[in-house]
N, C-alpha and C positions, 0 to 999 in steps of 0.2 A: 471407364465411363465418367462423363462430367458430373460434378457435384453442384447442387444448388446451394447458394448462399443467400440467407435472408435473416430477418430479425428473429431472435429466439422468442418463442411463445411461452407463457407462464406454465401451461400444462406439459411442457417439455423439460422443465427444471429437474424433475427426478432423474430423468435419463441423462441429462447434461451433467448432473452431479455424479451419477454412476460412472460415466466415461471419464470424467476428470480425476476421480479417485483411481480408477483402474489404470489409466494411462501413466499417472505419475508414480503410483505404487509399483507398476511393472517395471517402469525405467529404473527405479531405485532398488529393485530386487526384493521387495517385501514379500514375506511368505503368504500373506493375504493382502494383495494390492488394495482391496476396497477398504482397508483400515487406514489408508493414508489420510492424514491430518485429523484423525480421531473424530471428536465432536465439534470441530471447527466448521464454519460455514463460509464459503466464498461465492459460490454460484448464486445462491438465492439472494444474498445480501447485495451483490453487485448488480444483479438484474433489477432488483427493487430501486437501487439508487438511480439507475437510468436505463430503462428497457430499450430505448432506441439506440443505445451504443453497445448492443449485444448482437452476436452473430452465431448462427446456426448453420452447419453443413449437413445437407441431406442428399440421398440418392434414392430415387424411386420411393420416396416417403420414409426411408430408413435413416435414422439419426446416426451421424458419423463423428461429430465433434462440435466444439464451440469456442468462442473467443470473447473477451470482455474489454472494452476501451474505457478508460477513466480520463476525465478532463479536469485539471486543476488550473483553470484559467488559461494562461499562455503556454502551459506545459501539459503534455498528455503521455500516458503510458498505457500498455495493454497487458492483459493476462487475468486469470490463467488461460493459456491456449492448450487445448487438449483434443486428441484424436484417438479413436479406437485403436488399440495396438495392432490388431490384425490388418489395419489399413495404413499403417505407417509407410512412408516413402512412396506413397500413391498420389501425391499432390494435393491432398485434402488441406494440409496446413497452409500451403501456398495460397490456395483459394481464400481461405480464411484471412490471411495476412493481406491479400490484395484489397479485400473489402475493408479491413481495418485501416489501411493506409489511405483509402478514399475518404474514410471518416476523418482521419487526421488532417487531411487536405482541406476538407470542408470546414473544419474547426479553425484553420489558419494558425496553427500553433507555431510558436517561436522555437520550441525545443520538444523533443520526444525522447522517451527512454523505455528500457525494459530491464527485467531481472532474469537472468538465466543461469544455467549450470555452468560454472567456470570450467569444469573438467571436460565438457562435451564439445569437441570441435565440430560435431554435427550441428548442434544448435547454434553456436556462434556463427558458423558459415551460413546457415540459413537466414539469420537475422541481418548478416552483413549484405546479403543480396537485396535487402530492402533499405539500405543506407545506414544502418545502425553500426556503430564501431564499438569494439570492447574497450573499456577504460578501467577504472579502479574496481577492486573488490568491494562488495557490500557484505560485511558480516551481520548475521542476525544473532543478537547477543541477549543473554539472559542472566538474571540474578535472582537470589532468593529475597522475598520482601521482608524487610525488618523494620524496627522502629514502632513508634506509637501510631495508632490508627487516627491520624489527624490529616485533614485535607487543608492544605495552605493555599488554596486558590479557589476563586469562584467557579461554579459549575454552570455551564450554558443552560442545562435543563431547569435550573432553579430560577432563571430570569423570566420576567413577563415578556410577551411577544414583542413589544416595542423595544425593550432592552436587548432582546436577542438580535434584532435587526441591526442594532448599533454595535453589538459585539461582533457580528459577522463582518461589518465594515471595519472595525478596529483590527481584526485578525488579517483582513485583506491588507491593511496598512503595514503590518508586520512582515507578511510574506512578500509583498511587492517591493519592500525595501531590500529583500535578499535577492529576488530575481523579478524583473519587471513584468507585471501581469500575473504573477503567481497568486492563485486564489483558491482557498480550501473550502469555499462555501458548500460545494457538493458533498464532501466528506462530513463536514459539521452538521448539515442538514439530514444526511443519511443516517448518521449515528443517532441523532435525536428522534427522527421520525420512526425508525426501526427499533429503538430501544436497545441499541448494541453496546451502549456504555455512556460516555460523556465527553465534553470538551472542556478542559480545564483553561482558565483564564487567569494568567499571573500578571497582576497590576502593581504599580507603585506610583504614589502621588498622582492618582487619577489617569495615569497613562498605561495602556496595555503593553507590557514589556515582553510577553511570550505567551504561547498557547500550546496545548497538546490535545490531539484527537485520540481518545483511547477506546479500545474495544475491551469488553469484559465478559468472561465466562463463556459457557457452551452456547452454540448457535451463532457465534460471532467468529471474527477472524482470530480471536484469542484462544478459545477452548477453555475447558474446565480448570479452575484454579489459576488462571492466567489473566493479567492485565497486559494488553498489547498496545504500545504507542504506535498507531499507524502513521501519525504525523506529528512532529513537534518542532517548534522553532522559536527563536528569541530575535528581537530586533537587533540588527547589527550595529557595531560601535564599540567604544572602549568598555562599556559595561556588559557586553555580550557574554563573556565568560562567567561572570558572577551571575547574571541573569539565567544562564543555562543551568548552573548548579541549583538554583532555586527552582527551576522548572522541573528538573529531575526530582527534587525533594517533593514537590507537589504530586508528581506521577506516583511516586512510591507511597506517599501518604494516602492518596486516592485508592491505590491498589490494597493497602492494608485495611482501610476502612470498609472496603467491599469484600473482604476476606480472601483476596487472592494470595497465593503463596509464591508465585513467580511473576517478575516483571520482564517483558520482552520488548526489545527496541532494535531496529536496524539503523545502521549508519554507514554511509559510504566512506571508505577509507581515505578518500581525497579530502575529506573534512577533518583534517588531522586533529585539531584542537577538540572537536566534539567527540571524535573516536577515543582520543586519549582521556578525556573526562569520563566517558563511560568505563574504560578499563580502570581508571583510578577509583571508581565507586564499586568495583568488584563484579562488573559485568564481564561474562566470558562468552566466546563465540560458540554457538550451537551448530550452526550451519553458515556457509557463505556461498554467495554467487558473484557473478560479474555484472556490473551495470553497463548496458550497451546504450549508446547515446546517438541521436541524429538531430543536428550535425555533430561531427566529431569535435566538440567543444565542451568546456567545463560545465556550462549551465550554472546551476547551483551546487554542483559538486566542487567546492573550492575550499581552501584551508580556512578562510575567514567565515564560512557559513556554519553556524550552530543550528543544524537541522537533523532531525531524526525522520527516517522513512526507509523503505526498501523496494518499492515498485513490484512486489510479487503480485 
């Protein structure tokens, strides 16, 4: 039977959350699939960030699954995509993906990507059907938080509204220098509006050198005791490596100040210098997936890009 695809409604978030946990927990073989991601929150936070970019699959009023699209200016990605396990291989995911690709087309993206299970030929094959190509691994890395509880960067939440607007523009200048049109305003605003954490602003001599959008604690994409760097980047150029180290210092200081015990960051392995910098600071891979990209091109997964993210 054909499924209906439409925008996800707020009253459907609990069922979308349940199916998300059930689907991923079942795939990973957890004893209780509904414990997947613990007290992290993905469905609610992504819906609130942009309800118009969410998709629900239904059949005769019965909820089947959902997907979420995210736009970072000229770049977009999607997920989590989840379907009820008893309906796998019945075309529901393809219907959700078709609607998501229509959304990407309307956005006129320069580049698109996703994070999926590197060991799953089924997932990789599905996404290749929609023009995505598997490229480098993306390790999700973690380290214990140490050092003094000092934040060495300004925090977006502490700025007055006028200065926040200027800060968003400065962040856009950093990200666009890495990939033309890359813009993290959506994430910065969502973290601030929903109280998910904060955006750290690393400046020197009046110039923004880097920034990091951080989730903190339960009810966010981090979870209890965790500071998760959803996106971090520094301005490209000869000072980038040193700026990146200072940005990582700021992230760890922020985590310590908020009482987090773990700092989590994803980095595509194509960003060799950034990946090695995390390893050098004691980060170790907890899980890893493969970045699939459309078109089959580096985008901002390049050796010279000092960027933290993971597209989950």
